[in-house]
Residue, then its C-alpha position, 0 to 999 in steps of 0.5 A: m974915652a977920657e972924660a976931658t976928651r968926651a967933653r971936647v967931643l960933646q962941645v964940638v958936636q953942639e957947636l956944629g949942630f951935628r945930628p947922627n946919621r941913621l943910615a950910618q948907624g944902621l950899618v953898624s947896628r943892622s937896624s934902620q930905626t924905621i917902621g913901615v905903616v900901610a894905611s888908608g882912609l885918612e880922610y876919616y876920623g878913625p884911621s887918622r887918629v890911629l896914625v897919630g898914635i902910631e907916629q907919637e909912639a914911634s917918635e918916642r921910641g926913636y923910630t922914623v915912620i915910612l907911610n904907604l897910603i892905599h887908596q883902594p884897600a879892597r884891590v890892594d896888591v899886598e906883595a907889591v906894597l910889601a916889596n916897596l917897604m922892604t926896599h926901604q929896609v924897614d925894621g917892621i911893618i904896621w898894616a893899618s889898612p882895614h880888613i875888607g872882605e872875607e878872604l885871609e889868604p892875601m894877609q898870609e903873605l905878611s907872615h912870610i916876609p923877613a920883618p915882623v908885622v902887626l895888624i890893626n883893624h883886622r880879623p884874627a890871622p894865624d901867626l900874626i899879631v892883630i890889635d883891634i877895637d871890640n866893635l861888636q861890644g861897641g855896637y851892642e852897648a850903643t843899641r842896648h843903651l837905646l833900648l834901655n831908654g825906651f826906644r823899641q824900633i831901632g834901625l841901623i846905618a851901617g858902614p860898607p858891608d865888606w868892612h870888618a869893623s862895620e860887620m862887627r858893629r852890625r853884629g853887636w846891634e843885632l845881638a842887642l835886639r835879639e836879647a830884647g826879643k826883637m828879630p831884625d829884618s832887612r828893612q831896618i838896615v842900610h849901608g853907607d860909605w862912612s861919609p856924612q852924605s851917605g848918612e843923610r841918604g841912608f836916613y831917608t832910605l831907612k825912614a821910608a822903608f821902616p817908617e815905625m823907626d824911633a831910633v837909629f844906631v849909626a856906625n860912625d859919627q860922620m854918617a850920624i851928622g848926615a842922619i841928624r841933618a836928614a831928621s831935621d829936614l823931615h821935621l823929626r825932633i831928636p830925641d823926642d821923635i827919634g833917638v840917634v847914637g853914633y860911633d867914634d866920638i869925633p870932636e864935632a859930636a859934642f857940638t851937634r844940636p842936640r849933642l850926639t851920644t856916641v861910642r868912643q874908641p881908644l884910637a890913638e892908644l890903638g896906634r901906640l899899642a901897635v908900635r909897642k908890640l912891633d918894637a917888642l918883636i923887633t928887639g926880640e922881647r918875649l911877649p906874654a903868653t897870656e896875651g895871645r895873638s889877638l888883642l881887643l881894646q874896649p870902647t866906651l859909651i858917651v851919653r849925650e842928649s841925642s838918645q835921652g828918651s823915656p827910660l824903661p822902668e826897673r824890673 
């Protein structure tokens, strides 16, 4: 196209406020420039922050996101969800709904659809890229921090027992205790549903069953806020009578009284990385062989006032 003609075309485009038609572009390029995202639990901090990262990275790369919300992840019909997304001719899918239960069989359907797939917050799955936070390490660091600060009888308010993330945090807690020569028993653990109400109930239950408890690791900050409320109602001073460590580093964690020690997850980066990996699959880019099919991002312990006990002497 001659430069003068090109200039006139651009002028007309600007005057008319023309926007390119994605569908028409897709007919030429065989790409819809859309990605499907399957998500759940957006009322909680973690899943919502992951979705923010997905949307930001997708937008920067020219993709539109089609969101499919699942309200009961444990009962989801994977085939029906995939069929719905494929009717929109998505270029790829990010499955961001958490892995619940032990079975991997339903997820195998994802490896047979005519579009690339990236999983978030899942157990490793054959033939699929899985990106997750190292929740075992996060649970370990939280518990080890309490031990190093002189707390010895450490309870756990875990998430739902069939959630993969909850189970990994529980294993990290148990690993730290075992390394310290302590064998955890059933009195030391209760399960919540990630809500503040369940954290409050869980703390009452835990303290009654495990009265010698002098610290508690709580598997997310929203439950930790409920636990702090329960401790206050029982006239327990934090951290003098009981230490508390949460998980997520929600904004409110810096404003509780005392301020909450927690484990920060790179949640937005998790979402962004999922889009980058999916984009590479869509465009046919070869992924580095050294990366493998499962990627773990590392969490960071954020130390505040709720866990400052009496540190153990250096050996």
